[in-house]
N, C-alpha and C positions, 0 to 999 in steps of 0.2 A: 536439871530442869524437869518439871512435871507437866503432864497434860491431863486435863479433865475433859472427858467426853460426856456430854449431857444430851439425853434424848427425851423427847416428850411428844405427846399427842394432845394438842389443845382441845379443851371442851367448852370454851367460852363463846363459841359461835362466830368469832371474828373471821373475816375473809382472809385469804392468804395475803392480799395487798395490805390489809390493816395490820396484820402481824409484821410484815416487813417494815411498815411505817413505824411500828413500835420499836423495832430494832434500831432504826435511825434515831428515834427520840431518846432511847436509853443510852446511846453511845457516850455522852458526857459522864453519866453515872459510872460507867465501867472504867473511865480514865482515873477515877479516884480510888480504886481498890488496890490496897497495898500488895505488892508481889505479883500482880498481873502484868504480864508482858504483852500479850496479844489475845484477842478473842475473835473467833470467826462465828458469825451468825449464819446458819444454813437452814433452809426450809424446802421441803419437797412438796410442791403444790399438789401433785397428783395423789400422793399418799397422805397428805395433810399431816405431816410429821416434821417436827423440828429437831435439829441437831446443832448443838453449840460446842465449839472446841475452844478451850481455854489453855493458854500456855503460861505457866507459872515459873517463878524463880525457884520455888521449893514447894514441897508437898504441904508443909504447915500453912502456907498462905492459902492454898486451895481449900484445905480443911477448915480454916477459919471462915472463909467465905461461905462454903456450903453448910457449915455447922452453925451459921448465924441465923437465928429465927427470923429476924427482920428481912434478911435477904431472901429466905425461902418463902416468906409471906408475900413479898413483892413478886416473886416468880409466880406463885399460885394465883395471885390477883391478876397478873398479866395474861396467863394462859389457861387458868381454870383447872390446873392439874399439878400433880407432883412429878418432878423429873426423876429419871433414872440417872444416877451419877456414877461414873467409873473413873478411878484414878490410875494413871499409867506413867511409869518413869520413862522419859525419853532417853534412850541409850545411845542413839546415834542420829545425826541430822545431816541431810544434804540440803544446802542452801544455794539455789541457782540464782538468787538475787544479789548475793554478795559480790562485790567487785574485787578483782584480783590486784 
């Protein structure tokens, strides 16, 4: 399993509420991305910075997504900036939601 941590500072002038609204509107799109298990949309209102955490089946799925020019253009159109992308292998997971 791979994790992609994406950070960005929007430059498009949208309010934090508008940005959160765009998260909700884009959720169906993310359900169509091959290899994506889960995505967390995070936003720090005070710092006006976004962080997204993507959980992937494998690194190649993550690299296909962030290496896709259309996906990156969509990101830049939504937030007016280029994201910082970091790939990290998940070595161990504690899942407190799993039932015994």
